[in-house]
C-alpha positions as CSV (number, residue, x, y, z in Angstrom):
1,M,-31.4,36.5,-10.8
2,N,-34.2,35.7,-8.4
3,E,-36.7,38.5,-7.7
4,D,-34.6,40.6,-10.2
5,T,-33.5,43.7,-8.2
6,T,-30.2,43.9,-10.1
7,G,-31.3,46.7,-12.4
8,D,-29.1,49.2,-10.6
9,F,-26.1,46.9,-10.5
10,L,-23.1,47.7,-12.6
11,P,-22.1,45.0,-15.1
12,E,-19.0,44.1,-12.9
13,I,-21.4,43.2,-10.0
14,I,-23.6,41.0,-12.2
15,Q,-20.5,39.2,-13.6
16,F,-19.2,38.7,-10.1
17,L,-22.5,37.2,-8.9
18,E,-22.4,34.7,-11.8
19,D,-18.7,33.8,-11.2
20,F,-18.9,33.5,-7.5
21,T,-22.2,31.5,-7.6
22,E,-20.4,28.9,-9.6
23,E,-17.8,28.6,-7.0
24,M,-20.4,28.3,-4.2
25,I,-22.4,25.6,-6.0
26,S,-19.2,23.6,-6.5
27,G,-18.3,23.9,-2.8
28,N,-15.2,25.9,-3.5
29,A,-16.1,29.1,-1.8
30,A,-15.6,30.8,1.6
31,Y,-16.6,34.1,3.2
32,F,-14.0,36.3,4.9
33,I,-15.9,38.7,7.2
34,G,-14.6,42.0,8.7
35,A,-15.8,44.5,11.2
36,G,-18.0,46.3,8.7
37,I,-20.5,43.4,8.9
38,S,-21.1,44.0,12.7
39,K,-21.2,47.8,12.4
40,P,-25.0,48.0,11.8
41,S,-25.4,46.1,15.2
42,N,-24.0,49.3,16.9
43,L,-20.8,47.7,18.2
44,P,-18.3,50.3,19.1
45,D,-15.6,50.7,16.4
46,W,-11.9,50.5,16.8
47,S,-11.4,54.2,17.4
48,S,-14.0,54.5,20.1
49,L,-12.6,51.5,21.9
50,L,-9.1,52.8,21.8
51,A,-9.8,56.5,22.5
52,P,-10.0,56.5,26.3
53,H,-6.8,54.5,26.6
54,A,-5.0,56.6,23.9
55,N,-6.1,59.8,25.7
56,K,-4.5,58.5,28.9
57,I,-1.1,58.4,27.2
58,G,-1.6,61.7,25.4
59,I,-2.8,60.6,21.9
60,K,-5.8,62.7,21.1
61,D,-6.4,62.3,17.4
62,L,-7.0,58.8,16.0
63,A,-8.5,59.8,12.7
64,A,-5.5,58.8,10.7
65,A,-3.7,56.7,13.2
66,N,-2.4,53.3,12.9
67,L,-4.7,51.7,15.5
68,P,-2.8,48.5,16.2
69,L,0.3,50.6,16.7
70,V,-1.7,52.8,19.1
71,A,-2.8,49.7,21.1
72,Q,0.8,48.7,21.2
73,Y,1.8,52.1,22.7
74,V,-1.0,51.7,25.3
75,I,0.3,48.3,26.3
76,N,3.9,49.4,26.3
77,E,3.0,52.2,28.8
78,E,1.6,49.5,31.0
79,S,5.0,47.7,31.0
80,G,3.6,45.1,28.6
81,N,0.7,44.1,30.9
82,R,-2.2,43.4,28.5
83,G,-4.8,42.4,31.2
84,P,-6.4,45.9,31.9
85,F,-6.5,46.9,28.3
86,I,-8.0,43.6,27.0
87,N,-10.6,43.5,29.9
88,S,-11.7,47.0,29.1
89,I,-12.2,46.1,25.4
90,S,-13.9,42.9,26.3
91,K,-16.5,44.6,28.6
92,K,-17.5,47.0,25.8
93,L,-17.9,44.3,23.2
94,R,-19.6,41.8,25.5
95,R,-22.7,43.9,25.9
96,S,-26.0,42.6,24.5
97,F,-25.7,43.2,20.7
98,S,-28.0,41.4,18.2
99,P,-27.2,40.1,14.7
100,N,-28.2,42.3,11.8
101,A,-29.5,41.7,8.3
102,Y,-25.9,40.9,7.0
103,H,-25.4,38.2,9.7
104,E,-28.9,36.7,9.0
105,L,-28.3,36.4,5.3
106,I,-24.8,34.9,5.8
107,A,-26.4,32.3,8.1
108,K,-28.9,31.4,5.3
109,T,-26.2,30.8,2.8
110,N,-25.2,27.3,1.8
111,I,-21.5,27.7,2.6
112,K,-19.4,25.6,4.8
113,T,-16.3,27.8,5.7
114,I,-16.4,31.3,7.1
115,W,-13.2,33.2,8.2
116,T,-13.5,36.3,10.3
117,T,-11.2,38.8,12.0
118,N,-14.1,39.9,14.3
119,Y,-13.9,39.3,18.1
120,D,-17.7,39.4,18.6
121,N,-20.1,36.4,18.6
122,L,-22.8,37.8,16.2
123,I,-22.1,35.3,13.5
124,E,-22.6,32.5,15.9
125,K,-25.8,34.0,17.2
126,A,-27.2,34.2,13.7
127,F,-26.6,30.6,13.1
128,A,-28.2,29.9,16.5
129,S,-29.0,26.3,17.0
130,H,-27.6,25.0,13.7
131,I,-24.1,26.1,14.3
132,Q,-21.9,23.1,14.3
133,D,-18.3,24.2,15.2
134,V,-16.6,27.4,16.0
135,K,-12.9,27.7,15.5
136,F,-10.9,30.3,17.3
137,S,-7.6,28.9,18.4
138,D,-4.5,27.5,16.6
139,D,-4.9,24.0,17.9
140,S,-8.4,23.5,16.7
141,V,-8.0,24.6,13.1
142,S,-6.3,21.4,11.9
143,R,-9.2,19.1,12.9
144,D,-11.4,17.8,10.2
145,L,-15.1,18.2,10.2
146,P,-17.9,16.1,8.6
147,N,-19.2,17.5,5.3
148,S,-22.5,18.6,6.9
149,Q,-20.9,20.9,9.5
150,I,-20.3,24.6,9.3
151,E,-16.9,26.0,10.3
152,I,-16.3,29.4,11.6
153,I,-12.6,30.3,11.9
154,K,-12.2,33.3,14.3
155,M,-8.7,34.3,13.0
156,H,-8.0,37.0,15.6
157,G,-9.6,35.3,18.5
158,C,-12.9,35.7,20.4
159,I,-13.8,37.7,23.5
160,Y,-16.3,35.1,24.5
161,N,-14.0,32.3,25.4
162,S,-11.2,31.6,27.9
163,H,-8.5,32.5,25.4
164,R,-9.7,36.1,25.0
165,D,-6.3,37.5,26.4
166,E,-4.8,36.1,23.2
167,I,-6.9,38.2,20.7
168,V,-4.8,39.9,18.0
169,I,-5.0,43.6,18.7
170,T,-1.6,45.2,18.9
171,Q,1.1,45.8,16.4
172,S,3.3,43.0,17.7
173,D,0.3,40.6,17.7
174,Y,0.0,41.3,13.9
175,E,3.7,41.0,13.3
176,D,4.0,37.7,15.0
177,F,0.6,36.3,14.1
178,F,1.4,33.7,11.5
179,I,4.7,32.6,13.3
180,N,2.8,32.0,16.5
181,R,0.0,30.1,14.8
182,P,1.5,27.7,12.4
183,A,-1.5,25.4,11.9
184,L,-3.8,28.4,11.1
185,S,-1.2,29.8,8.7
186,Q,-1.1,26.4,6.9
187,R,-4.9,26.2,6.9
188,L,-5.2,29.7,5.3
189,R,-2.6,28.8,2.6
190,L,-4.6,25.7,1.7
191,D,-7.9,27.5,1.5
192,L,-6.4,30.2,-0.6
193,I,-5.4,27.6,-3.1
194,Q,-8.6,25.5,-2.9
195,K,-11.3,28.1,-2.4
196,S,-12.4,31.4,-3.7
197,F,-12.9,33.9,-0.9
198,L,-15.3,36.7,-0.7
199,F,-14.1,39.4,1.6
200,I,-17.0,41.5,3.1
201,G,-16.9,44.1,5.8
202,Y,-13.4,45.5,4.8
203,G,-12.7,48.9,3.4
204,Y,-10.0,51.2,2.0
205,N,-6.7,50.9,4.0
206,D,-8.3,48.5,6.5
207,V,-5.4,47.3,8.7
208,N,-6.8,43.7,8.9
209,I,-7.2,43.2,5.1
210,G,-3.7,44.8,4.6
211,N,-2.0,42.2,6.9
212,I,-4.1,39.3,5.6
213,V,-3.5,39.9,1.8
214,S,0.2,40.5,2.4
215,E,0.6,37.2,4.2
216,A,-1.7,35.5,1.7
217,R,0.7,36.4,-1.1
218,R,3.7,35.1,0.9
219,L,1.9,31.9,1.8
220,A,0.5,31.0,-1.5
221,G,2.4,33.0,-4.0
222,R,0.6,33.2,-7.2
223,N,-1.1,29.8,-6.7
224,T,-4.3,31.2,-5.4
225,R,-7.8,31.1,-6.9
226,Q,-9.7,34.2,-7.9
227,H,-10.8,36.1,-4.8
228,Y,-13.3,39.0,-4.5
229,M,-13.8,41.9,-2.2
230,I,-17.0,44.0,-2.0
231,C,-16.2,47.6,-1.1
232,K,-18.2,50.9,-1.1
233,D,-16.9,53.1,-3.9
234,E,-15.0,56.2,-2.8
235,P,-15.3,58.6,-5.8
236,E,-13.8,61.5,-3.9
237,N,-10.7,59.5,-2.9
238,S,-8.1,59.8,-5.7
239,A,-6.1,56.9,-4.2
240,F,-9.0,54.5,-4.1
241,P,-8.8,53.2,-7.7
242,F,-5.1,52.5,-7.3
243,W,-5.8,50.6,-4.0
244,C,-8.3,48.5,-5.9
245,S,-5.9,47.8,-8.7
246,N,-3.1,46.9,-6.3
247,L,-5.2,44.2,-4.7
248,R,-5.1,42.4,-8.1
249,R,-1.5,41.5,-7.1
250,Y,-3.0,39.3,-4.5
251,G,-5.7,37.7,-6.7
252,I,-8.4,39.9,-5.2
253,R,-10.9,41.6,-7.5
254,V,-12.6,44.6,-5.9
255,V,-16.4,44.7,-6.6
256,R,-17.5,48.3,-6.0
257,I,-21.0,49.1,-4.7
258,Q,-22.7,52.5,-4.6
259,N,-24.4,52.0,-1.3
260,F,-24.7,49.4,1.5
261,S,-28.3,48.4,0.5
262,Q,-26.6,46.9,-2.6
263,L,-24.5,44.7,-0.2
264,T,-27.7,43.5,1.4
265,E,-29.1,42.6,-1.9
266,I,-25.9,40.9,-3.1
267,L,-25.9,38.7,0.1
268,R,-29.6,37.8,-0.4
269,I,-29.0,36.8,-4.0
270,L,-25.9,34.6,-2.9
271,S,-27.9,33.0,-0.1
272,L,-30.3,31.6,-2.6
273,K,-27.9,31.0,-5.6
274,S,-25.5,29.1,-3.3
275,R,-28.0,26.3,-3.4
276,G,-28.0,25.7,-7.1
277,K,-31.1,24.9,-9.0
278,S,-32.4,22.7,-6.1
279,I,-35.8,21.4,-5.3
280,F,-37.2,19.6,-2.2
281,V,-40.7,18.1,-2.1
282,S,-42.6,17.8,1.1
283,G,-46.0,16.6,2.2
284,S,-47.9,14.2,4.3
285,H,-47.0,10.5,4.0
286,I,-50.6,9.4,4.9
287,L,-52.4,11.5,2.3
288,D,-52.9,10.5,-1.4
289,H,-51.5,13.4,-3.6
290,G,-52.6,11.6,-6.8
291,F,-51.2,11.9,-10.2
292,E,-50.2,15.5,-9.7
293,I,-47.0,14.7,-7.8
294,E,-46.0,12.3,-10.7
295,E,-46.6,15.0,-13.3
296,I,-44.7,17.6,-11.4
297,S,-41.8,15.2,-10.8
298,R,-41.7,14.2,-14.4
299,Q,-41.6,17.8,-15.7
300,L,-38.9,18.8,-13.0
301,A,-36.6,16.2,-14.7
302,E,-37.0,18.1,-18.0
303,I,-35.5,21.3,-16.5
304,D,-31.9,21.4,-17.4
305,D,-29.4,21.2,-14.4
306,I,-32.2,21.0,-11.8
307,A,-31.2,18.8,-8.7
308,L,-33.8,17.0,-6.5
309,N,-32.9,17.0,-2.8
310,D,-34.0,13.6,-1.4
311,G,-34.7,13.7,2.3
312,Q,-35.4,9.9,2.1
313,S,-38.8,10.2,3.8
314,T,-42.1,8.6,2.7
315,G,-45.0,10.4,1.0
316,P,-44.5,12.9,-1.8
317,M,-40.8,12.8,-1.5
318,R,-40.6,9.0,-2.3
319,T,-42.8,9.4,-5.3
320,A,-41.0,12.5,-6.6
321,A,-37.6,10.7,-6.2
322,K,-38.9,7.6,-8.0
323,I,-40.5,9.4,-11.0
324,F,-37.6,11.9,-11.2
325,T,-35.0,9.1,-11.2
326,E,-36.7,7.2,-13.9
327,A,-37.1,10.3,-16.1
328,I,-33.4,11.2,-15.7
329,I,-32.2,7.6,-16.4
330,S,-34.4,7.4,-19.5
331,K,-32.8,10.6,-20.8
332,Q,-29.4,9.0,-20.3
333,I,-28.2,11.7,-18.0
334,E,-25.8,11.2,-15.2
335,L,-28.0,10.8,-12.1
336,G,-25.3,11.8,-9.6
337,T,-25.5,15.4,-10.5
338,R,-29.2,15.5,-10.4
339,L,-30.2,13.7,-7.2
340,R,-28.7,14.6,-3.8
341,F,-29.3,12.5,-0.7
342,F,-29.7,13.9,2.9
343,P,-30.1,11.9,6.2
344,N,-33.7,10.6,7.0
345,P,-34.6,11.6,10.5
346,Y,-37.5,9.3,10.4
347,A,-35.1,6.2,10.1
348,S,-33.5,7.4,13.3
349,N,-36.7,7.8,15.3
350,K,-40.1,6.9,13.9
351,K,-41.8,9.1,16.5
352,F,-40.7,12.1,14.5
353,S,-43.9,11.5,12.6
354,N,-46.3,12.2,15.4
355,D,-44.6,13.4,18.5
356,P,-44.8,17.2,19.0
357,S,-42.0,17.1,21.7
358,L,-39.6,16.1,19.0
359,L,-40.4,18.9,16.5
360,S,-37.3,21.0,17.5
361,V,-35.1,18.0,16.9
362,L,-36.7,17.3,13.6
363,K,-36.2,20.8,12.5
364,N,-32.4,20.5,13.3
365,W,-32.2,17.3,11.3
366,R,-33.7,19.1,8.3
367,L,-31.5,22.2,8.4
368,P,-28.6,21.0,6.2
369,L,-31.1,19.8,3.6
370,L,-33.2,23.0,3.5
371,K,-30.1,25.2,3.6
372,A,-29.1,23.4,0.4
373,T,-32.6,23.9,-1.2
374,Q,-33.6,26.9,-3.2
375,I,-37.2,25.9,-3.8
376,M,-39.5,23.7,-1.7
377,I,-42.7,22.4,-3.3
378,A,-45.1,21.7,-0.4
379,F,-48.1,19.4,-0.6
380,D,-50.8,19.1,2.2
381,G,-49.5,17.8,5.4
382,G,-49.6,17.6,9.1
383,M,-47.1,18.4,11.9
384,G,-43.9,17.1,10.1
385,T,-44.7,19.0,7.0
386,K,-45.6,22.1,8.8
387,A,-42.3,22.0,10.7
388,E,-40.2,21.4,7.4
389,I,-42.1,24.5,5.8
390,E,-41.2,26.6,8.9
391,V,-37.5,25.6,8.6
392,A,-37.5,26.3,4.9
393,L,-38.8,29.8,5.5
394,E,-36.4,30.4,8.3
395,V,-33.4,29.6,6.0
396,G,-34.6,31.6,3.0
397,C,-36.1,28.9,0.7
398,I,-38.8,29.9,-1.7
399,V,-41.9,27.9,-0.8
400,I,-44.4,26.9,-3.5
401,P,-47.5,25.5,-1.9
402,F,-49.6,23.0,-3.8
403,F,-52.3,22.6,-1.2
404,K,-55.7,21.1,-2.0
405,D,-57.3,20.7,1.5
406,S,-58.2,23.9,3.3
407,R,-58.6,21.9,6.5
408,S,-55.0,20.9,6.7
409,S,-52.6,22.5,9.1
410,T,-50.4,23.6,6.3
411,W,-53.1,25.8,4.7
412,Q,-52.3,28.6,7.0
413,F,-49.1,29.4,5.0
414,L,-51.2,30.8,2.3
415,E,-51.9,33.8,4.5
416,Q,-48.2,34.5,5.3
417,P,-46.6,37.3,3.5
418,I,-43.2,35.5,3.6
419,V,-44.8,33.0,1.3
420,T,-47.3,35.0,-0.6
421,D,-45.3,38.2,-1.4
422,R,-42.4,36.3,-3.0
423,L,-44.7,34.2,-5.2
424,T,-46.9,37.2,-6.2
425,Y,-43.6,38.8,-7.5
426,F,-43.2,35.9,-9.9
427,D,-46.9,35.2,-10.7
428,P,-49.6,37.4,-9.3
429,T,-52.2,34.8,-9.9
430,Y,-50.6,31.6,-8.4
431,V,-51.7,32.0,-4.8
432,Q,-55.3,32.8,-5.7
433,K,-55.3,29.7,-7.8
434,V,-54.2,27.5,-4.9
435,K,-56.8,29.2,-2.6
436,A,-59.5,28.4,-5.3
437,Q,-58.0,24.9,-5.6
438,T,-57.5,25.3,-9.4
439,A,-53.6,25.3,-9.5
440,T,-52.2,22.6,-11.8
441,P,-48.9,20.9,-12.2
442,A,-48.2,23.2,-15.1
443,D,-48.6,26.2,-12.9
444,V,-46.0,24.8,-10.5
445,I,-43.5,24.1,-13.2
446,A,-44.0,27.5,-14.8
447,L,-43.3,29.1,-11.5
448,V,-40.3,27.0,-10.9
449,K,-38.8,27.9,-14.3
450,Q,-39.5,31.6,-13.7
451,I,-37.7,31.6,-10.3
452,L,-34.7,29.7,-11.6
453,S,-34.3,31.8,-14.7
């Protein structure tokens, strides 16, 4: 694993990481996110949201209560009028909350489909400008999306849109949910068959996961893929092992963690591993990078299963693609699995090369490519290269600089801990070699192999 911090992981976690990574790389994975993912952002939990309303009708203790049923009681006492209750819940959840480390790692993961039962908008905030589509109502779920777009399906609704009065919150909402939303029901059935889900943010006896897995079994029967749920272990709870075993009936294997820092580490590993053994090469199209780019590209082709992401730009990328392709073909290996093409922003607008006002647009163009890249090899460059490196770091790529000119605008990255700390973990000498301008193609390849091992 990258930056190996898996020493404290149980064998079942390591096996899960290997198995689920394969599903992610093949494009057959999805995240299913529960309330626990938003908890570190200090959102009020279910009990605190319901407590003032429950107190008004005489329910004092919510510790072991069926909370959707309590919500149902509250609305029943209001003669079925949901308005005041929903407005109160919405006001408390619509305060200024920020995404946490979980959301940020999810946003850096190369995954196209995210389901959630959360009402908040913290996932969308984490994706920020590169979010492509948010799904929250039954009529939008059946629309197809281009392959490059990300889909967030807000299964129980959202308090940030005009349909917030339709959020799923009461017992009757849960009971009638799949009947009232047939398109979403059909979509869930298809995804259960076609994708492997990772459930995160759910725990023992969570009412959301109970309803979902029961309906999942009805929808797809035994024709589901292998699914996973990460849960904090509860060694003092004698019923917990039986609950975990019971979920196997629904095709869900529970991955038990000892603490929530392990969840952070798991999500970080998946964010990188989801990209496969992928490389992107960046650098100025007006500088001569010499034989070194050719040698690096030729040796990259010798690494088993490595894929070169081609952004179809000039400069080092073109040289790398040419040499890499020739080497792969000469080895009589199927090129389609080793070379992946992404849109060329410069073909759309040649001003991307030298117009600073277009940098934000250029970065958006490069997001899909860099979210699909595990390692960027960066040569000297100017404005465009600098922008690509910045995006790569934002989405969690490991950037290997191969700079030769201390006067270039990209040289500054050699002083940034987000670059140097990670490289120092793998090779304590590499950054110093680059600064001394003694780094060689062999040093780059050795570093790539160590990162991908």
